[in-house]
N, C-alpha and C positions, 0 to 999 in steps of 0.2 A: 621481970619474968614474963614469959609468953605462955599462954595456954592454947592448945590445939585440940580441936574436937573433930573427929572424922565421922563420916556417915556414908551410906550407900553400898556397903558390902552386902553379900547374900549368896544364895545358891543359884547357879545358872548352868544351863547345858553347854556342852562344848560347841563352839561356834557363835555363842551368844555374846552379849555386851553388858557392861556395867559402867556406871559413872560414880566415882568416888568424889566426895567433897571434904574439904578441911577448912574450918573457920578458925582464924587466929584472933586472939584478943590479948589485952595486956599491953606490954611494952613493944608495940609494933615497930617502933623506931629502931629496935635492936636487930631487926631482921633485914638481911641483905639477900637471902636466898631461901627458897622453900622447895620441898620435894617430897617424894614418896620412896620408901623402902619396903621390902617385903621379907618375910621369914617363913619358910616352910618347915614342917616338923623334921628335926634332925639335920637341918641345913643352916648355914650362916645367913645372917641378914644381908641383903643385897640391894643395890640401888636399882630402882625402877625408872624414875625420871626426876629431874630437878631443874629448877629455873632460877637464874640469877635475877637480881633487881632490874638489870637492863633488858631482860627478856630472853637472853640466850638460854638454850636448853641442852640437857644431856640425858641420854637414855641408856639403859642397860642393853647389852648386846642382844639379849634374848627378845627384846621388844620387837625389833624388825618391822617397824612401821605400824604395829597394831595398836599402840597406845599413844595418847596425846595428853600432855600436861598443858594446862592453861590457868589463867587467874582472872579474878575480878577485884581490882584494887579497891573499888568503892565498897565492896563487901568484905574485904580482908580474907578472901577465900581463894583457895586453889582447887583445881579439879584434876581428876585423872579419868579420861575417857578410855575405856578398854574395849577393844573389839576383837573378834576372832579368838575368843578365849579358849584356852586349852586346859586339859586336866592338870598339867604341870604348872599352871598359873595359880593353883590352889595354895593359899598362904594367908597369913595375917599381914595386912597392908598398914603401914605406919606412915603418917604424915610427920614431917619434921621441918625445922626452920632454924636459922642461925645467921651469924655474921660471916662465917667462913664458907669454904667450898671443898667438898660438898657440904651442905648444911647438916649440922649434927648437934646443936646446942639444946634444942627443945624437941620433945617427942609427944605425939598424941598417944592415946591408949590402944590404938589399933582397931582395925575392922576386918572381920573374917570374910574372905572370898573363897568360895568353893565352886569348882567347875566339875560337873559330872560328865562322864563319857557316854 
């Protein structure tokens, strides 16, 4: 089993920035990819960004260069740097990890991101 703990969410004004962190623990060897999804009220969960073990990345179409996923292998941590935030980015952001692509086997508890206009 893998446990994922997110942090870094909060309230920010439009145009601002936030950095989310996700620390993985447990059976780290089970993980080939990690990423971030989000879910806004009344909407389906959608991919924000994900990173394969080799370092390649994929982003949701709405990101348009505003967000960057990165990792620190020594800390078993991935990050999501979010810039130029918009009110429509308001959602619960979930860290996830797994063997497949996109990652989906393990999920964190989620962290709320609220962007005010």
